[in-house]
Biopython code that builds the backbone (N, CA, C, O; Angstrom):
import numpy as np
from Bio.PDB.StructureBuilder import StructureBuilder

atoms = [
    (1, "MET", "N", (195.338, 134.946, 173.538)),
    (1, "MET", "CA", (195.788, 136.303, 172.722)),
    (1, "MET", "C", (195.028, 137.533, 173.664)),
    (1, "MET", "O", (195.523, 138.657, 173.749)),
    (2, "THR", "N", (194.065, 137.238, 174.187)),
    (2, "THR", "CA", (193.438, 138.509, 174.958)),
    (2, "THR", "C", (194.368, 138.763, 176.144)),
    (2, "THR", "O", (194.866, 139.860, 176.396)),
    (3, "ALA", "N", (194.536, 137.753, 176.777)),
    (3, "ALA", "CA", (195.719, 137.926, 177.749)),
    (3, "ALA", "C", (196.986, 138.977, 177.519)),
    (3, "ALA", "O", (197.335, 140.000, 178.108)),
    (4, "ALA", "N", (197.386, 138.412, 176.648)),
    (4, "ALA", "CA", (198.451, 139.256, 175.965)),
    (4, "ALA", "C", (198.548, 140.550, 175.803)),
    (4, "ALA", "O", (199.500, 141.278, 176.088)),
    (5, "PHE", "N", (197.237, 140.899, 175.198)),
    (5, "PHE", "CA", (196.845, 142.469, 174.843)),
    (5, "PHE", "C", (196.689, 143.074, 176.032)),
    (5, "PHE", "O", (197.270, 144.152, 176.158)),
    (6, "PHE", "N", (196.011, 142.637, 177.011)),
    (6, "PHE", "CA", (195.545, 143.325, 178.141)),
    (6, "PHE", "C", (196.785, 143.441, 179.065)),
    (6, "PHE", "O", (196.879, 144.427, 179.797)),
    (7, "ASP", "N", (197.961, 142.258, 179.065)),
    (7, "ASP", "CA", (199.312, 142.668, 179.763)),
    (7, "ASP", "C", (200.122, 143.789, 179.012)),
    (7, "ASP", "O", (200.934, 144.571, 179.506)),
    (8, "ILE", "N", (199.767, 143.700, 177.874)),
    (8, "ILE", "CA", (200.650, 144.986, 176.958)),
    (8, "ILE", "C", (200.281, 146.254, 177.295)),
    (8, "ILE", "O", (201.037, 147.192, 177.548)),
    (9, "LEU", "N", (198.628, 146.246, 177.289)),
    (9, "LEU", "CA", (198.239, 147.569, 177.974)),
    (9, "LEU", "C", (198.535, 147.873, 179.234)),
    (9, "LEU", "O", (198.822, 149.057, 179.411)),
    (10, "PHE", "N", (198.560, 146.981, 180.428)),
    (10, "PHE", "CA", (198.754, 147.316, 181.787)),
    (10, "PHE", "C", (200.335, 147.783, 181.648)),
    (10, "PHE", "O", (200.628, 148.857, 182.174)),
    (11, "LEU", "N", (201.407, 147.010, 180.943)),
    (11, "LEU", "CA", (202.648, 147.404, 180.930)),
    (11, "LEU", "C", (202.889, 148.694, 180.398)),
    (11, "LEU", "O", (203.813, 149.328, 180.907)),
    (12, "LEU", "N", (202.215, 149.233, 179.433)),
    (12, "LEU", "CA", (202.375, 150.535, 178.697)),
    (12, "LEU", "C", (201.866, 151.509, 179.836)),
    (12, "LEU", "O", (202.562, 152.487, 180.108)),
    (13, "LEU", "N", (200.773, 151.301, 180.461)),
    (13, "LEU", "CA", (200.154, 152.056, 181.551)),
    (13, "LEU", "C", (201.241, 152.689, 182.694)),
    (13, "LEU", "O", (201.503, 153.813, 183.123)),
    (14, "ASN", "N", (201.717, 151.303, 182.933)),
    (14, "ASN", "CA", (202.786, 151.176, 183.979)),
    (14, "ASN", "C", (204.091, 151.857, 183.881)),
    (14, "ASN", "O", (204.919, 152.154, 184.742)),
    (15, "VAL", "N", (204.058, 152.003, 182.763)),
    (15, "VAL", "CA", (205.715, 152.501, 181.928)),
    (15, "VAL", "C", (205.439, 154.293, 181.610)),
    (15, "VAL", "O", (206.343, 155.121, 181.494)),
    (16, "LEU", "N", (204.345, 154.498, 181.541)),
    (16, "LEU", "CA", (203.852, 155.881, 181.190)),
    (16, "LEU", "C", (203.524, 156.405, 182.734)),
    (16, "LEU", "O", (203.737, 157.600, 182.940)),
    (17, "PHE", "N", (203.102, 155.728, 183.657)),
    (17, "PHE", "CA", (202.940, 156.159, 185.193)),
    (17, "PHE", "C", (204.466, 156.464, 185.551)),
    (17, "PHE", "O", (204.639, 157.623, 185.927)),
    (18, "TYR", "N", (205.713, 155.590, 185.509)),
    (18, "TYR", "CA", (206.751, 156.094, 185.923)),
    (18, "TYR", "C", (207.511, 156.877, 184.996)),
    (18, "TYR", "O", (208.412, 157.456, 185.603)),
    (19, "ILE", "N", (207.511, 157.156, 183.641)),
    (19, "ILE", "CA", (207.876, 158.285, 182.891)),
    (19, "ILE", "C", (207.314, 159.600, 183.668)),
    (19, "ILE", "O", (208.072, 160.546, 183.880)),
    (20, "ILE", "N", (206.032, 159.618, 184.060)),
    (20, "ILE", "CA", (205.375, 160.896, 184.460)),
    (20, "ILE", "C", (205.969, 161.440, 185.881)),
    (20, "ILE", "O", (206.335, 162.585, 186.145)),
    (21, "ILE", "N", (205.957, 160.371, 186.656)),
    (21, "ILE", "CA", (206.985, 160.506, 188.136)),
    (21, "ILE", "C", (207.939, 161.159, 187.922)),
    (21, "ILE", "O", (208.137, 162.256, 188.445)),
    (22, "ALA", "N", (208.948, 160.417, 186.850)),
    (22, "ALA", "CA", (210.374, 160.720, 186.511)),
    (22, "ALA", "C", (210.556, 162.218, 186.061)),
    (22, "ALA", "O", (211.473, 163.002, 186.306)),
    (23, "GLN", "N", (209.370, 162.381, 185.305)),
    (23, "GLN", "CA", (209.583, 164.072, 184.717)),
    (23, "GLN", "C", (209.195, 164.932, 185.875)),
    (23, "GLN", "O", (209.707, 166.046, 185.991)),
    (24, "VAL", "N", (208.272, 164.459, 186.792)),
    (24, "VAL", "CA", (207.750, 165.646, 187.736)),
    (24, "VAL", "C", (208.940, 165.709, 188.518)),
    (24, "VAL", "O", (209.323, 166.857, 188.748)),
    (25, "ILE", "N", (209.894, 164.423, 189.170)),
    (25, "ILE", "CA", (210.897, 164.669, 189.887)),
    (25, "ILE", "C", (211.942, 165.524, 189.406)),
    (25, "ILE", "O", (212.591, 166.305, 190.103)),
    (26, "LEU", "N", (212.078, 165.316, 188.078)),
    (26, "LEU", "CA", (213.404, 165.997, 187.595)),
    (26, "LEU", "C", (213.239, 167.306, 187.325)),
    (26, "LEU", "O", (214.172, 168.106, 187.393)),
    (27, "SER", "N", (211.755, 167.701, 186.921)),
    (27, "SER", "CA", (211.405, 168.850, 186.802)),
    (27, "SER", "C", (211.705, 169.896, 188.462)),
    (27, "SER", "O", (212.146, 171.045, 188.490)),
    (28, "TRP", "N", (211.386, 169.225, 189.418)),
    (28, "TRP", "CA", (211.396, 170.087, 190.641)),
    (28, "TRP", "C", (213.007, 170.268, 191.040)),
    (28, "TRP", "O", (213.428, 171.218, 191.700)),
    (29, "LEU", "N", (213.837, 169.169, 190.514)),
    (29, "LEU", "CA", (215.142, 168.998, 190.942)),
    (29, "LEU", "C", (215.982, 170.334, 189.808)),
    (29, "LEU", "O", (216.875, 171.135, 190.083)),
    (30, "PHE", "N", (215.290, 170.120, 188.626)),
    (30, "PHE", "CA", (215.935, 171.367, 187.992)),
    (30, "PHE", "C", (215.516, 172.797, 188.460)),
    (30, "PHE", "O", (216.295, 173.746, 188.554)),
    (31, "VAL", "N", (214.004, 172.826, 188.777)),
    (31, "VAL", "CA", (213.544, 174.087, 189.285)),
    (31, "VAL", "C", (214.415, 174.882, 190.372)),
    (31, "VAL", "O", (214.769, 176.061, 190.353)),
    (32, "PHE", "N", (214.652, 173.897, 191.312)),
    (32, "PHE", "CA", (215.218, 174.178, 192.678)),
    (32, "PHE", "C", (216.589, 174.422, 192.638)),
    (32, "PHE", "O", (217.158, 174.910, 193.615)),
    (33, "GLY", "N", (217.269, 174.092, 191.460)),
    (33, "GLY", "CA", (218.656, 173.892, 191.243)),
    (33, "GLY", "C", (219.670, 172.799, 191.798)),
    (33, "GLY", "O", (220.900, 172.817, 191.791)),
    (34, "VAL", "N", (218.828, 171.891, 192.258)),
    (34, "VAL", "CA", (219.851, 170.551, 192.433)),
    (34, "VAL", "C", (220.296, 170.069, 191.499)),
    (34, "VAL", "O", (221.092, 169.197, 191.850)),
    (35, "ILE", "N", (220.225, 170.152, 190.434)),
    (35, "ILE", "CA", (220.781, 169.526, 188.916)),
    (35, "ILE", "C", (221.206, 170.789, 188.508)),
    (35, "ILE", "O", (220.701, 171.876, 188.788)),
    (36, "ASN", "N", (222.229, 170.533, 187.786)),
    (36, "ASN", "CA", (222.864, 171.351, 187.022)),
    (36, "ASN", "C", (222.192, 171.620, 185.714)),
    (36, "ASN", "O", (222.262, 170.715, 184.883)),
    (37, "PRO", "N", (221.503, 172.795, 185.368)),
    (37, "PRO", "CA", (220.833, 172.998, 184.204)),
    (37, "PRO", "C", (221.763, 173.181, 182.867)),
    (37, "PRO", "O", (221.202, 173.319, 181.780)),
    (38, "SER", "N", (223.159, 173.180, 182.959)),
    (38, "SER", "CA", (223.898, 173.422, 181.890)),
    (38, "SER", "C", (224.294, 171.931, 181.474)),
    (38, "SER", "O", (224.598, 171.695, 180.304)),
    (39, "SER", "N", (224.287, 170.995, 182.384)),
    (39, "SER", "CA", (224.527, 169.462, 181.861)),
    (39, "SER", "C", (223.743, 169.201, 180.582)),
    (39, "SER", "O", (222.538, 169.412, 180.451)),
    (40, "GLY", "N", (224.539, 168.733, 179.685)),
    (40, "GLY", "CA", (223.912, 168.357, 178.313)),
    (40, "GLY", "C", (223.097, 167.053, 178.620)),
    (40, "GLY", "O", (222.042, 166.880, 178.011)),
    (41, "PHE", "N", (223.504, 166.186, 179.475)),
    (41, "PHE", "CA", (222.602, 164.740, 179.535)),
    (41, "PHE", "C", (221.426, 165.245, 180.268)),
    (41, "PHE", "O", (220.314, 164.978, 179.810)),
    (42, "VAL", "N", (221.548, 166.068, 181.547)),
    (42, "VAL", "CA", (220.381, 166.285, 182.369)),
    (42, "VAL", "C", (219.329, 167.139, 181.364)),
    (42, "VAL", "O", (218.118, 166.950, 181.482)),
    (43, "ARG", "N", (219.836, 168.051, 180.408)),
    (43, "ARG", "CA", (218.943, 168.812, 179.667)),
    (43, "ARG", "C", (218.191, 167.806, 178.527)),
    (43, "ARG", "O", (216.962, 167.792, 178.469)),
    (44, "GLY", "N", (218.885, 167.098, 177.764)),
    (44, "GLY", "CA", (218.831, 166.064, 177.237)),
    (44, "GLY", "C", (217.495, 164.852, 177.621)),
    (44, "GLY", "O", (216.622, 164.415, 176.871)),
    (45, "LEU", "N", (217.776, 164.541, 179.132)),
    (45, "LEU", "CA", (216.772, 163.701, 179.551)),
    (45, "LEU", "C", (215.300, 164.604, 179.955)),
    (45, "LEU", "O", (214.174, 164.108, 180.014)),
    (46, "VAL", "N", (215.664, 166.083, 180.215)),
    (46, "VAL", "CA", (214.452, 166.739, 180.612)),
    (46, "VAL", "C", (213.631, 167.080, 179.390)),
    (46, "VAL", "O", (212.401, 167.052, 179.419)),
    (47, "ASP", "N", (214.324, 167.400, 178.321)),
    (47, "ASP", "CA", (213.763, 167.623, 176.930)),
    (47, "ASP", "C", (213.103, 166.435, 176.555)),
    (47, "ASP", "O", (211.988, 166.655, 176.082)),
    (48, "ALA", "N", (213.508, 164.952, 176.625)),
    (48, "ALA", "CA", (213.024, 163.696, 176.038)),
    (48, "ALA", "C", (211.819, 163.523, 176.852)),
    (48, "ALA", "O", (210.827, 163.179, 176.210)),
    (49, "LEU", "N", (211.648, 163.701, 178.285)),
    (49, "LEU", "CA", (210.599, 163.296, 179.060)),
    (49, "LEU", "C", (209.538, 164.476, 178.935)),
    (49, "LEU", "O", (208.354, 164.213, 179.146)),
    (50, "ASP", "N", (209.906, 165.700, 178.616)),
    (50, "ASP", "CA", (208.882, 166.735, 178.020)),
    (50, "ASP", "C", (208.014, 166.409, 176.667)),
    (50, "ASP", "O", (206.827, 166.567, 176.382)),
    (51, "ARG", "N", (209.118, 165.896, 175.978)),
    (51, "ARG", "CA", (208.460, 165.338, 174.551)),
    (51, "ARG", "C", (207.574, 164.302, 174.585)),
    (51, "ARG", "O", (206.675, 164.153, 173.757)),
    (52, "ILE", "N", (207.830, 163.448, 175.676)),
    (52, "ILE", "CA", (206.830, 162.378, 175.725)),
    (52, "ILE", "C", (205.517, 162.683, 176.612)),
    (52, "ILE", "O", (204.485, 162.050, 176.389)),
    (53, "THR", "N", (205.580, 163.690, 177.648)),
    (53, "THR", "CA", (204.524, 164.064, 178.485)),
    (53, "THR", "C", (203.833, 165.041, 178.097)),
    (53, "THR", "O", (202.658, 165.235, 178.408)),
    (54, "GLY", "N", (204.634, 165.859, 177.254)),
    (54, "GLY", "CA", (203.775, 167.104, 176.802)),
    (54, "GLY", "C", (202.363, 166.884, 176.028)),
    (54, "GLY", "O", (201.328, 167.451, 176.379)),
    (55, "PRO", "N", (202.449, 166.041, 174.996)),
    (55, "PRO", "CA", (201.110, 165.958, 174.381)),
    (55, "PRO", "C", (200.062, 165.493, 175.033)),
    (55, "PRO", "O", (198.915, 165.533, 174.587)),
    (56, "LEU", "N", (200.469, 164.912, 176.386)),
    (56, "LEU", "CA", (199.254, 164.009, 177.256)),
    (56, "LEU", "C", (198.706, 165.393, 177.930)),
    (56, "LEU", "O", (197.526, 165.741, 177.968)),
    (57, "TYR", "N", (199.914, 166.155, 178.492)),
    (57, "TYR", "CA", (199.224, 167.153, 179.274)),
    (57, "TYR", "C", (198.716, 168.331, 178.999)),
    (57, "TYR", "O", (198.271, 169.050, 179.893)),
    (58, "ARG", "N", (198.717, 168.741, 177.506)),
    (58, "ARG", "CA", (198.199, 169.719, 176.799)),
    (58, "ARG", "C", (196.575, 169.657, 176.757)),
    (58, "ARG", "O", (195.880, 170.658, 176.933)),
    (59, "PRO", "N", (196.093, 168.452, 176.520)),
    (59, "PRO", "CA", (194.566, 168.891, 176.562)),
    (59, "PRO", "C", (193.921, 168.845, 178.131)),
    (59, "PRO", "O", (192.830, 169.340, 178.414)),
    (60, "ILE", "N", (194.789, 168.171, 179.069)),
    (60, "ILE", "CA", (194.485, 168.545, 180.656)),
    (60, "ILE", "C", (194.621, 169.891, 180.738)),
    (60, "ILE", "O", (193.592, 170.436, 181.139)),
    (61, "ARG", "N", (195.645, 170.721, 180.470)),
    (61, "ARG", "CA", (195.880, 172.114, 180.770)),
    (61, "ARG", "C", (195.082, 172.894, 180.034)),
    (61, "ARG", "O", (195.024, 174.047, 180.464)),
    (62, "LYS", "N", (194.433, 172.672, 179.060)),
    (62, "LYS", "CA", (193.206, 173.477, 178.437)),
    (62, "LYS", "C", (192.039, 173.497, 179.232)),
    (62, "LYS", "O", (191.424, 174.560, 179.322)),
    (63, "VAL", "N", (191.589, 172.372, 179.890)),
    (63, "VAL", "CA", (190.591, 172.517, 180.712)),
    (63, "VAL", "C", (190.745, 172.955, 182.108)),
    (63, "VAL", "O", (189.902, 173.602, 182.730)),
    (64, "MET", "N", (191.932, 172.537, 182.573)),
    (64, "MET", "CA", (192.300, 172.905, 184.103)),
    (64, "MET", "C", (192.161, 174.262, 184.117)),
    (64, "MET", "O", (192.209, 174.907, 183.069)),
    (65, "PRO", "N", (191.979, 174.818, 185.284)),
    (65, "PRO", "CA", (192.289, 176.291, 185.574)),
    (65, "PRO", "C", (193.579, 176.573, 186.038)),
    (65, "PRO", "O", (194.258, 175.713, 186.600)),
    (66, "ASP", "N", (194.073, 178.040, 185.787)),
    (66, "ASP", "CA", (195.392, 178.367, 186.204)),
    (66, "ASP", "C", (195.450, 178.610, 187.701)),
    (66, "ASP", "O", (194.880, 179.516, 188.311)),
    (67, "PHE", "N", (196.332, 177.531, 188.261)),
    (67, "PHE", "CA", (196.553, 177.630, 189.548)),
    (67, "PHE", "C", (198.150, 178.671, 190.027)),
    (67, "PHE", "O", (198.750, 178.677, 191.101)),
    (68, "GLY", "N", (198.394, 179.325, 188.954)),
    (68, "GLY", "CA", (199.604, 180.072, 189.370)),
    (68, "GLY", "C", (201.010, 179.421, 188.742)),
    (68, "GLY", "O", (201.241, 179.261, 187.543)),
    (69, "GLY", "N", (201.700, 179.159, 189.620)),
    (69, "GLY", "CA", (202.829, 178.528, 189.228)),
    (69, "GLY", "C", (202.681, 176.705, 189.576)),
    (69, "GLY", "O", (203.489, 175.833, 189.258)),
    (70, "ILE", "N", (201.641, 176.578, 190.169)),
    (70, "ILE", "CA", (201.370, 174.908, 190.095)),
    (70, "ILE", "C", (200.894, 174.231, 189.300)),
    (70, "ILE", "O", (199.792, 174.639, 188.932)),
    (71, "ASP", "N", (201.346, 173.032, 188.683)),
    (71, "ASP", "CA", (200.621, 172.587, 187.726)),
    (71, "ASP", "C", (200.378, 171.223, 187.911)),
    (71, "ASP", "O", (201.228, 170.367, 188.157)),
    (72, "LEU", "N", (198.858, 171.021, 187.745)),
    (72, "LEU", "CA", (198.431, 169.950, 188.240)),
    (72, "LEU", "C", (198.161, 168.968, 187.400)),
    (72, "LEU", "O", (197.606, 167.938, 187.782)),
    (73, "SER", "N", (198.523, 169.174, 186.167)),
    (73, "SER", "CA", (198.044, 168.194, 185.030)),
    (73, "SER", "C", (198.926, 166.677, 184.973)),
    (73, "SER", "O", (198.637, 165.783, 184.178)),
    (74, "PRO", "N", (199.954, 166.598, 185.893)),
    (74, "PRO", "CA", (200.659, 165.287, 185.949)),
    (74, "PRO", "C", (199.952, 164.534, 186.961)),
    (74, "PRO", "O", (200.002, 163.304, 186.940)),
    (75, "MET", "N", (199.170, 165.279, 188.022)),
    (75, "MET", "CA", (198.371, 164.551, 189.043)),
    (75, "MET", "C", (197.364, 164.081, 188.378)),
    (75, "MET", "O", (197.223, 162.859, 188.432)),
    (76, "VAL", "N", (196.379, 164.872, 187.569)),
    (76, "VAL", "CA", (195.300, 164.439, 186.732)),
    (76, "VAL", "C", (195.700, 163.267, 185.770)),
    (76, "VAL", "O", (194.884, 162.346, 185.727)),
    (77, "LEU", "N", (196.671, 163.165, 185.098)),
    (77, "LEU", "CA", (197.186, 162.250, 184.002)),
    (77, "LEU", "C", (197.494, 160.682, 184.915)),
    (77, "LEU", "O", (197.440, 159.534, 184.474)),
    (78, "ILE", "N", (197.774, 161.086, 186.102)),
    (78, "ILE", "CA", (198.207, 159.836, 186.933)),
    (78, "ILE", "C", (196.867, 159.210, 187.476)),
    (78, "ILE", "O", (196.773, 157.984, 187.534)),
    (79, "ILE", "N", (195.822, 160.026, 187.879)),
    (79, "ILE", "CA", (194.735, 159.634, 188.179)),
    (79, "ILE", "C", (193.987, 158.906, 186.982)),
    (79, "ILE", "O", (193.452, 157.819, 187.196)),
    (80, "LEU", "N", (193.949, 159.410, 185.898)),
    (80, "LEU", "CA", (193.528, 159.151, 184.686)),
    (80, "LEU", "C", (193.778, 157.611, 184.387)),
    (80, "LEU", "O", (192.934, 156.751, 184.137)),
    (81, "ILE", "N", (194.964, 157.505, 184.466)),
    (81, "ILE", "CA", (195.791, 155.994, 184.162)),
    (81, "ILE", "C", (195.302, 155.310, 185.140)),
    (81, "ILE", "O", (194.953, 154.192, 184.759)),
    (82, "MET", "N", (195.089, 155.541, 186.474)),
    (82, "MET", "CA", (194.674, 154.628, 187.819)),
    (82, "MET", "C", (193.207, 154.202, 187.236)),
    (82, "MET", "O", (192.982, 153.002, 187.083)),
    (83, "ILE", "N", (192.226, 155.148, 186.917)),
    (83, "ILE", "CA", (190.928, 154.777, 186.321)),
    (83, "ILE", "C", (191.207, 153.809, 185.259)),
    (83, "ILE", "O", (190.721, 152.678, 185.257)),
    (84, "LEU", "N", (191.911, 154.214, 184.452)),
    (84, "LEU", "CA", (191.868, 153.288, 182.790)),
    (84, "LEU", "C", (192.493, 151.852, 183.438)),
    (84, "LEU", "O", (192.040, 150.773, 183.058)),
    (85, "GLN", "N", (193.356, 151.916, 184.245)),
    (85, "GLN", "CA", (193.821, 150.607, 184.782)),
    (85, "GLN", "C", (192.638, 149.777, 185.305)),
    (85, "GLN", "O", (192.471, 148.626, 184.903)),
    (86, "ARG", "N", (191.737, 150.407, 186.286)),
    (86, "ARG", "CA", (190.813, 149.724, 186.977)),
    (86, "ARG", "C", (190.021, 149.211, 185.912)),
    (86, "ARG", "O", (189.841, 148.001, 185.772)),
    (87, "VAL", "N", (189.488, 150.159, 185.076)),
    (87, "VAL", "CA", (188.195, 149.740, 184.037)),
    (87, "VAL", "C", (188.904, 148.431, 183.114)),
    (87, "VAL", "O", (188.172, 147.487, 182.816)),
    (88, "LEU", "N", (190.154, 148.429, 182.742)),
    (88, "LEU", "CA", (190.624, 147.489, 182.149)),
    (88, "LEU", "C", (190.762, 146.169, 182.925)),
    (88, "LEU", "O", (190.738, 145.099, 182.317)),
    (89, "ALA", "N", (190.891, 146.223, 184.127)),
    (89, "ALA", "CA", (190.966, 145.125, 184.971)),
    (89, "ALA", "C", (189.348, 144.803, 185.243)),
    (89, "ALA", "O", (189.060, 143.690, 185.683)),
    (90, "GLY", "N", (188.485, 145.601, 185.029)),
    (90, "GLY", "CA", (187.149, 144.871, 185.166)),
    (90, "GLY", "C", (186.755, 144.124, 183.818)),
    (90, "GLY", "O", (186.108, 143.078, 183.759)),
    (91, "VAL", "N", (187.220, 144.792, 182.833)),
    (91, "VAL", "CA", (186.952, 144.115, 181.477)),
    (91, "VAL", "C", (187.585, 142.640, 181.462)),
    (91, "VAL", "O", (186.992, 141.613, 181.132)),
    (92, "ALA", "N", (188.772, 142.742, 181.843)),
    (92, "ALA", "CA", (189.273, 141.817, 181.860)),
    (92, "ALA", "C", (188.862, 140.558, 182.813)),
    (92, "ALA", "O", (189.211, 139.440, 182.436)),
    (93, "MET", "N", (188.257, 140.671, 183.828)),
    (93, "MET", "CA", (187.681, 139.944, 184.658)),
    (93, "MET", "C", (186.060, 139.432, 184.322)),
    (93, "MET", "O", (185.394, 138.511, 184.796)),
    (94, "GLU", "N", (185.756, 140.464, 183.289)),
    (94, "GLU", "CA", (184.589, 140.136, 182.593)),
    (94, "GLU", "C", (184.714, 139.153, 181.316)),
    (94, "GLU", "O", (183.839, 138.493, 180.757)),
    (95, "LEU", "N", (185.690, 139.241, 181.120)),
    (95, "LEU", "CA", (185.986, 137.995, 179.935)),
    (95, "LEU", "C", (186.172, 136.767, 180.410)),
    (95, "LEU", "O", (186.020, 135.769, 179.706)),
    (96, "GLY", "N", (186.538, 136.729, 181.724)),
    (96, "GLY", "CA", (186.860, 135.431, 182.266)),
    (96, "GLY", "C", (188.248, 135.230, 182.779)),
    (96, "GLY", "O", (189.216, 135.853, 182.343)),
    (97, "PRO", "N", (188.313, 134.118, 183.950)),
    (97, "PRO", "CA", (189.700, 134.135, 184.519)),
    (97, "PRO", "C", (190.741, 133.510, 183.553)),
    (97, "PRO", "O", (191.904, 133.373, 183.932)),
    (98, "THR", "N", (190.271, 133.053, 182.068)),
    (98, "THR", "CA", (191.657, 132.932, 181.491)),
    (98, "THR", "C", (192.435, 133.872, 180.950)),
    (98, "THR", "O", (193.487, 133.651, 180.350)),
    (99, "VAL", "N", (191.835, 135.156, 181.189)),
    (99, "VAL", "CA", (192.533, 136.344, 180.475)),
    (99, "VAL", "C", (193.895, 136.470, 181.368)),
    (99, "VAL", "O", (194.897, 136.980, 180.869)),
    (100, "PHE", "N", (193.891, 136.128, 182.311)),
    (100, "PHE", "CA", (195.389, 136.453, 183.511)),
    (100, "PHE", "C", (195.813, 135.085, 183.952)),
    (100, "PHE", "O", (196.620, 135.049, 184.881)),
    (101, "SER", "N", (195.349, 133.808, 183.373)),
    (101, "SER", "CA", (196.079, 132.781, 183.668)),
    (101, "SER", "C", (196.953, 132.420, 182.991)),
    (101, "SER", "O", (197.619, 131.436, 183.314)),
]
sb = StructureBuilder()
sb.init_structure("model")
sb.init_model(0)
sb.init_chain("A")
sb.init_seg("    ")
for serial, (resi, resn, name, xyz) in enumerate(atoms, 1):
    if name == "N":
        sb.init_residue(resn, " ", resi, " ")
    sb.init_atom(name, np.array(xyz, "f"), 0.0, 1.0, " ", f" {name:<3s}", serial, name[0])
structure = sb.get_structure()
């Protein structure tokens, strides 16, 4: 039971990590004109990723200073995800080797 809980948490954190990476890459491609902004599929994908990541970025953006056109909130969120994964791994190890067997 406990192993399944930690596996699900790690899976969700990994999915969130890749969603953030995809959102950052798509936003760069969008801004630099590599992707056609009038495409309905691309616009829908960018909007969907923004809706997923926006609520996570908002508290970070309130605390972070303004760096002009550079948004560091995705990097901060990725670092927080990595820290959370390490903490969860430590808790799982404290609970015993049966958690990941």
